[in-house]
C-alpha positions as CSV (number, residue, x, y, z in Angstrom):
1,X,-4.2,-0.6,15.1
2,X,-4.1,-4.3,15.6
3,X,-3.4,-6.2,19.0
4,X,0.7,-6.1,19.3
5,X,0.8,-5.8,15.1
6,X,-1.0,-9.3,15.0
7,X,1.8,-10.7,17.4
8,X,-0.7,-12.9,18.6
9,X,-2.0,-14.3,15.4
10,X,1.2,-14.9,14.4
11,X,2.6,-16.9,17.3
12,X,-0.6,-19.1,17.9
13,X,0.3,-19.8,14.0
14,X,4.0,-20.3,14.7
15,X,2.9,-22.4,17.2
16,X,0.7,-25.0,15.2
17,X,3.0,-25.2,12.5
18,X,6.1,-26.4,15.1
19,X,4.2,-29.0,16.3
20,X,3.1,-30.4,12.9
21,X,6.2,-30.3,11.5
22,X,8.4,-31.3,14.2
23,X,5.9,-34.0,14.8
24,X,6.1,-35.1,11.0
25,X,10.0,-35.1,10.8
26,X,10.0,-37.2,14.1
27,X,7.4,-39.8,12.4
28,X,9.4,-39.7,9.2
29,X,12.8,-39.5,9.7
30,X,14.4,-42.0,12.3
31,X,18.0,-40.1,13.5
32,X,19.3,-39.8,17.5
33,X,17.9,-36.2,18.0
34,X,19.9,-33.8,20.1
35,X,17.7,-30.6,19.0
36,X,14.6,-29.7,16.4
37,X,12.9,-26.9,16.6
38,X,11.3,-25.3,13.8
39,X,9.9,-22.0,13.2
40,X,8.1,-19.9,10.5
41,X,10.7,-17.1,9.1
42,X,8.1,-14.3,8.8
43,X,7.4,-12.8,11.8
44,X,5.6,-10.5,10.3
45,X,2.0,-10.9,12.1
46,X,0.1,-8.4,10.6
47,X,0.4,-9.7,7.3
48,X,-2.1,-12.7,9.3
49,X,-5.6,-12.9,9.4
50,X,-6.6,-12.7,13.0
51,X,-8.3,-15.9,14.2
52,X,-8.1,-17.4,10.8
53,X,-7.2,-21.4,10.5
54,X,-4.3,-21.7,8.3
55,X,-3.4,-24.7,6.7
56,X,-0.1,-25.7,7.6
57,X,1.0,-26.4,3.7
58,X,-0.5,-22.7,2.4
59,X,1.8,-20.9,0.4
60,X,1.8,-18.0,3.0
61,X,3.7,-20.0,5.6
62,X,7.1,-20.2,5.2
63,X,9.6,-21.9,7.9
64,X,13.3,-22.7,8.8
65,X,14.3,-25.7,10.2
66,X,17.2,-26.3,13.2
67,X,17.9,-29.7,13.4
68,X,20.9,-30.9,15.6
69,X,21.4,-35.2,15.2
70,X,23.7,-37.4,17.2
71,X,26.1,-39.1,14.6
72,X,29.4,-41.5,14.1
73,X,29.9,-40.3,11.1
74,X,30.5,-36.1,11.0
75,X,31.7,-35.2,7.4
76,X,30.1,-33.3,5.0
77,X,28.8,-35.9,3.1
78,X,26.7,-37.1,5.9
79,X,25.4,-33.4,6.3
80,X,24.0,-33.7,2.9
81,X,22.7,-36.8,3.2
82,X,20.9,-35.8,6.1
83,X,19.5,-32.8,4.4
84,X,18.6,-34.2,1.0
85,X,16.8,-36.1,3.1
86,X,15.0,-33.9,5.4
87,X,14.4,-31.8,2.0
88,X,12.9,-34.9,-0.1
89,X,10.4,-35.6,2.7
90,X,9.2,-32.0,3.3
91,X,8.9,-32.0,-0.9
92,X,7.1,-34.9,-0.7
93,X,4.5,-33.4,2.5
94,X,4.6,-29.9,0.4
95,X,5.8,-27.8,3.3
96,X,7.5,-24.5,2.6
97,X,10.8,-24.4,4.3
98,X,13.3,-22.1,3.3
99,X,16.7,-22.6,5.6
100,X,18.4,-25.6,7.2
101,X,20.4,-25.7,10.0
102,X,21.9,-29.1,9.9
103,X,24.7,-30.2,12.4
104,X,25.9,-33.4,13.4
105,X,27.1,-33.9,16.8
106,X,29.4,-36.9,17.9
107,X,27.6,-39.9,18.7
108,X,30.7,-41.0,20.7
109,X,31.5,-38.5,23.0
110,X,28.0,-36.4,23.3
111,X,29.3,-34.2,25.7
112,X,31.6,-33.2,23.6
113,X,31.5,-29.9,21.3
114,X,33.1,-31.4,18.3
115,X,30.1,-30.9,15.3
116,X,29.6,-30.1,11.7
117,X,27.0,-28.5,9.8
118,X,25.6,-25.6,7.9
119,X,23.3,-22.8,9.6
120,X,20.4,-20.9,7.3
121,X,21.2,-23.1,4.3
122,X,19.5,-21.9,2.0
123,X,16.8,-24.3,0.7
124,X,17.6,-23.9,-3.3
125,X,21.0,-25.1,-2.6
126,X,19.8,-28.3,-1.9
127,X,19.8,-29.8,-5.6
128,X,23.5,-28.8,-6.3
129,X,26.4,-30.9,-8.0
130,X,28.9,-31.5,-5.2
131,X,26.6,-30.5,-2.2
132,X,29.2,-31.7,0.6
133,X,31.5,-29.0,-1.1
134,X,28.5,-26.3,-1.4
135,X,28.4,-26.6,2.3
136,X,31.0,-26.3,3.5
137,X,32.0,-23.5,1.6
138,X,28.8,-22.1,3.0
139,X,29.8,-23.2,6.1
140,X,33.0,-21.0,5.5
141,X,31.3,-17.9,4.4
142,X,29.0,-18.0,7.3
143,X,31.5,-18.8,9.9
144,X,33.6,-15.6,8.0
145,X,30.2,-13.0,8.3
146,X,29.9,-14.5,12.4
147,X,33.5,-13.7,13.0
148,X,32.8,-10.6,11.9
149,X,30.1,-9.6,14.4
């Protein structure tokens, strides 16, 4: 039996990956960040080799990004714009991200709960025609599913 079914290896790789991608995003995309979190999606550490040094661009490492930024334009059009900028930069860097959570928080009143965005948005949808509408529909569906829980 592997030590904790590879959890320690997963935790190490997740920590290295998170730091690498977060620093890359902050250095390349100049936003007013509220929160940025990067995680390796597959939490099954048993698939990872113990003590192996992983390249952060390794196809075996699939990530998800949670990005909350302050904006004075909390619209679906702007959510789409930020998501496309983020996706282009990550594509150019050959990083494997499968899911995006991108939320715009009201810049004028940072204590406000007014925000707009998508949660666990599938990267495959980023190049959709009329992305703002696709994102709004995706959010509405996500909200319906999560209201049932």
